[in-house]
C-alpha positions in Angstrom: -13.4 -17.1 -24.7 -11.0 -16.8 -21.9 -8.1 -14.0 -22.7 -4.5 -14.9 -22.4 -2.3 -11.9 -21.3 2.0 -12.2 -21.7 4.5 -10.5 -19.6 5.2 -7.7 -22.0 1.1 -6.8 -21.8 1.0 -7.4 -18.3 3.9 -5.0 -18.0 2.3 -2.2 -20.3 -1.1 -2.1 -18.7 0.3 -1.9 -15.1 1.1 0.7 -12.8 1.9 1.2 -9.2 -1.2 3.3 -8.7 -3.5 0.6 -10.6 -2.0 -2.0 -8.0 -2.6 0.0 -5.4 -6.3 0.8 -6.1 -7.0 -2.7 -6.6 -5.6 -3.9 -3.2 -7.2 -0.9 -1.3 -10.5 -2.5 -2.7 -10.0 -5.7 -2.3 -9.3 -5.2 1.7 -12.1 -3.0 2.2 -14.0 -6.0 0.3 -12.5 -8.6 2.8 -13.1 -6.6 6.0 -16.8 -6.9 4.7 -16.7 -10.8 4.2 -16.9 -11.0 0.5 -13.4 -12.7 -0.2 -12.3 -15.6 0.4 -8.6 -17.0 0.5 -7.1 -20.5 0.8 -3.2 -20.0 1.9 -0.1 -21.2 -0.1 0.1 -25.0 -0.5 3.8 -26.5 -1.3 3.8 -29.7 -2.9 7.4 -30.8 -2.8 9.1 -31.5 -6.8 12.8 -32.6 -6.1 14.7 -29.8 -5.3 11.7 -27.4 -5.6 8.3 -26.7 -4.9 5.0 -26.3 -6.7 2.6 -23.7 -5.3 -0.8 -23.1 -5.3 -2.8 -20.8 -3.8 -6.6 -19.9 -4.5 -9.2 -17.0 -3.7 -12.5 -16.1 -4.2 -14.7 -12.6 -4.7 -17.8 -13.6 -5.7 -19.5 -10.1 -5.4 -16.7 -8.8 -7.9 -17.7 -12.2 -9.8 -14.3 -13.7 -9.8 -12.6 -17.1 -8.2 -9.6 -18.6 -9.1 -5.6 -19.4 -8.7 -2.2 -18.3 -8.7 0.4 -21.5 -9.5 4.0 -21.5 -10.1 6.8 -24.2 -10.1 10.0 -23.2 -7.4 13.4 -24.6 -8.1 17.1 -23.8 -8.4 16.1 -22.6 -12.1 13.6 -20.0 -10.7 10.2 -19.5 -10.7 7.2 -19.0 -13.5 3.8 -17.8 -11.6 0.5 -17.8 -13.9 -3.2 -16.6 -12.5 -6.3 -18.2 -14.0 -9.3 -16.8 -13.5 -12.9 -18.1 -13.6 -16.5 -16.5 -13.5 -18.8 -17.4 -10.6 -21.8 -17.3 -12.6 -21.0 -20.2 -14.9 -18.7 -18.1 -17.3 -16.0 -20.8 -16.9 -12.8 -19.9 -17.5 -11.5 -15.6 -17.9 -8.0 -15.5 -17.9 -5.1 -16.7 -18.1 -2.4 -14.1 -16.9 1.8 -14.7 -17.1 2.0 -13.2 -13.4 5.8 -12.6 -12.5 5.5 -8.8 -13.3 2.3 -8.7 -11.6 3.4 -10.3 -8.5 6.7 -8.1 -8.4 4.1 -5.0 -8.6 1.3 -6.6 -6.5 4.0 -7.1 -3.4 5.2 -3.7 -3.4 1.8 -2.4 -3.5 0.7 -4.3 -0.2 3.6 -3.1 1.5 2.3 0.7 -0.2 -1.0 -0.2 1.7 0.2 -1.1 4.6 2.6 2.0 4.8 -0.6 4.0 4.1 -2.4 3.1 6.7 0.3 2.2 9.3 3.2 5.1 8.8 2.9 8.4 10.3 1.8 10.5 8.3 4.8 12.6 7.7 7.4 9.9 7.1 9.5 10.8 4.6 12.7 8.5 4.7 13.2 4.5 3.9 16.0 2.3 4.6 15.7 -1.0 2.8 17.7 -4.4 3.2 17.9 -6.1 0.4 18.4 -4.7 -3.5 17.1 -8.0 -5.3 13.7 -7.8 -8.1 11.0 -7.3 -5.5 13.2 -3.9 -3.6 12.1 -2.2 -6.6 8.3 -2.3 -6.4 8.7 -1.9 -2.6 10.4 1.4 -2.3 7.9 2.6 -5.4 4.9 2.0 -3.7 6.4 3.4 -0.3 7.0 6.6 -2.1 3.6 6.6 -4.3 1.8 6.8 -0.5 4.1 8.9 1.3 6.3 11.9 0.5 9.0 10.5 0.7 12.6 12.4 0.2 15.5 10.0 0.5 16.5 6.1 0.9 19.1 3.8 2.3 19.7 0.7 0.9 22.1 -2.0 1.9 22.4 -5.6 0.3 25.7 -7.6 0.7 27.2 -6.8 -2.7 28.4 -3.5 -2.9 27.9 -3.7 -6.7 23.9 -4.1 -6.6 23.5 -1.7 -4.0 25.0 1.2 -6.3 23.4 0.4 -9.1 19.9 0.0 -7.3 20.4 3.7 -5.6 21.9 5.2 -9.1 18.8 3.3 -10.7 16.1 4.4 -8.4 17.3 7.7 -8.1 16.4 8.5 -11.4 13.6 6.7 -11.6 11.8 8.2 -9.0 13.5 11.8 -8.5 14.9 10.8 -5.1 17.6 10.9 -3.0 18.8 7.3 -2.8 22.2 6.2 -1.4 23.7 2.7 -0.5 24.8 2.3 2.6 27.4 0.3 4.3 25.8 -2.0 6.3 22.0 -3.1 7.4 22.5 -0.7 10.5 23.6 2.3 8.3 20.7 1.8 6.5 18.1 1.8 8.7 19.2 4.3 11.3 16.9 7.8 11.8 14.5 6.3 9.0 10.8 6.5 9.6 10.1 3.4 7.0 12.0 0.1 6.6 12.0 -2.9 4.2 13.0 -5.6 4.7 13.4 -7.7 1.5 15.5 -10.7 1.6 15.5 -14.2 1.1 17.7 -14.2 4.6 17.8 -17.2 6.8 18.7 -15.3 9.4 17.6 -12.0 10.9 18.9 -9.3 9.0 16.8 -6.7 11.5 17.2 -6.5 15.2 15.2 -4.8 17.7 18.8 -2.6 18.8 18.1 -1.4 15.5 14.6 0.1 15.7 13.9 3.8 16.5 10.6 4.5 18.4 7.9 5.8 15.5 9.1 3.4 12.7 6.6 1.6 10.0 8.1 -1.7 9.0 7.5 -3.9 5.9 8.7 -7.4 6.0 8.2 -8.7 2.7 10.8 -11.4 1.7 10.1 -13.6 4.1 7.5 -16.5 3.2 9.1 -19.9 4.7 8.9 -21.2 8.7 13.2 -21.9 8.2 13.5 -17.8 7.2 13.4 -15.1 9.5 14.3 -11.1 8.4 13.1 -9.8 11.9 14.4 -11.1 15.2 12.3 -11.4 18.2 13.1 -8.7 19.8 12.7 -6.8 16.8 8.8 -8.5 16.9 8.6 -7.8 20.9 9.2 -4.2 20.5 6.5 -3.9 17.9 3.0 -2.2 19.0 0.6 -3.3 16.1 1.4 -5.7 13.8 -0.1 -6.8 11.0 -0.5 -9.3 8.2 -2.6 -10.0 4.8 -3.7 -13.3 5.8 -3.7 -14.8 9.7 -3.8 -17.9 8.5 -1.1 -18.2 6.0 1.0 -15.8 8.3 0.7 -18.8 11.2 2.3 -21.5 8.7 4.8 -19.6 6.9 5.9 -16.6 9.1 9.1 -17.8 10.3 10.0 -14.6 12.8 6.6 -14.1 14.3 6.5 -18.2 14.7 9.6 -18.3 16.8 8.6 -15.3 18.5 5.2 -17.1 19.3 7.3 -20.6 20.5 9.5 -18.4 23.0 6.8 -16.4 24.5 7.3 -12.8 22.9 4.2 -13.0 20.9 0.5 -14.0 21.2 -1.0 -14.9 18.1 -4.2 -12.8 19.5 -2.0 -9.6 18.8 -2.3 -10.5 15.2 -4.3 -8.0 13.1 -5.7 -8.7 9.5 -4.9 -5.3 7.9 -8.1 -5.5 6.0 -9.4 -4.6 9.6 -7.1 -1.4 9.9 -8.4 -0.4 6.3 -11.7 -0.2 6.9 -11.0 1.7 9.9 -12.3 -1.0 12.3 -8.5 -1.4 14.2 -6.0 1.3 14.1 -2.7 0.9 12.2 -1.1 3.1 15.0 -2.8 4.4 18.0 0.6 6.9 18.8 3.5 8.4 17.0 6.0 6.5 18.2 4.2 3.3 17.9 6.7 1.1 16.0 4.4 -0.9 13.6 4.9 -3.9 11.8 3.4 -5.1 8.4 4.4 -8.9 8.0 3.8 -9.7 3.8 2.9 -12.9 3.4 1.6 -12.2 -0.1 -1.5 -14.0 -0.4 -4.0 -15.2 -3.3 -7.0 -12.9 -3.2 -4.4 -9.8 -3.7 -3.3 -11.4 -7.2 -6.8 -12.3 -8.0 -7.7 -8.4 -7.4 -4.5 -7.0 -9.3 -5.5 -9.6 -12.0 -8.8 -8.7 -12.5 -8.4 -5.1 -12.6 -6.0 -6.2 -15.5 -8.2 -8.4 -17.7 -10.8 -5.5 -17.3 -8.0 -3.1 -18.5 -7.5 -5.7 -21.2 -10.7 -5.9 -22.4 -11.3 -2.3 -23.1 -7.9 -1.7 -24.7 -9.0 -4.7 -26.8 -5.1 -6.6 -25.5 -4.1 -10.3 -25.6 -5.3 -13.6 -27.1 -8.3 -15.2 -27.0 -8.1 -18.4 -26.2 -10.4 -21.7 -28.1 -12.8 -23.4 -26.1 
């Protein structure tokens, strides 16, 4: 029978370390041709959209999808896992928390393979729900000593700084501007809903690594075209999805400042088939689009953990 896991159960099972390990494995498997992925499809539903994204990993015995209806009231995420050998439905997993941790972990994997080894400081633009796991993931793969955060509301950035300082035992300070947040740091994270760029080329130092994690719509841009053009190496989790959803790369390509042939799949870097950094002064950029095979990998781990620990509700069928 299939297993149902609730948000609370997922939260109790899942750690950043588990998510990082799951993604590292699935990226390596994808580089070997073992993983299939279908980009997100969006079906209009009035003032929102129904979103569906699917992937397969036959060698791991799983195939499935994540779906969610997003609108003015927010979104509720679910992942459905099926067996690839006739087992039918294996699990239904509530996936809000899973998605938050997985999104952070994807940036963590990119940071592990693209940022300078000695990176010790982070600048974050955005202090919302996803920003916490972004910082947590970067701190899990590099010896981070300090971070700065900017968002439009002083109360929110102050609260984020206090909360994350205590949680991660590093010095997190609020910044009064995006420019101040990223000045002199080794790793930059943008995780916003911005329509217009919040990070410009003029704000970048040589040697910085950027995780652009907030935008997954052609109508939004977190980076301006100058920032994209300054990036020596640009990677993403899925090229097909990036070409239809990544506003900053689409705009840069349209204006002749970026060529799609330059875009590298992150799994190639993880596997060592491509370099994530060729020299210390490179500006490296990871465009995180949030793809289905990442969800399936983490949820497959959760399913095995839940079975082993006796967690979850068996569904009839």
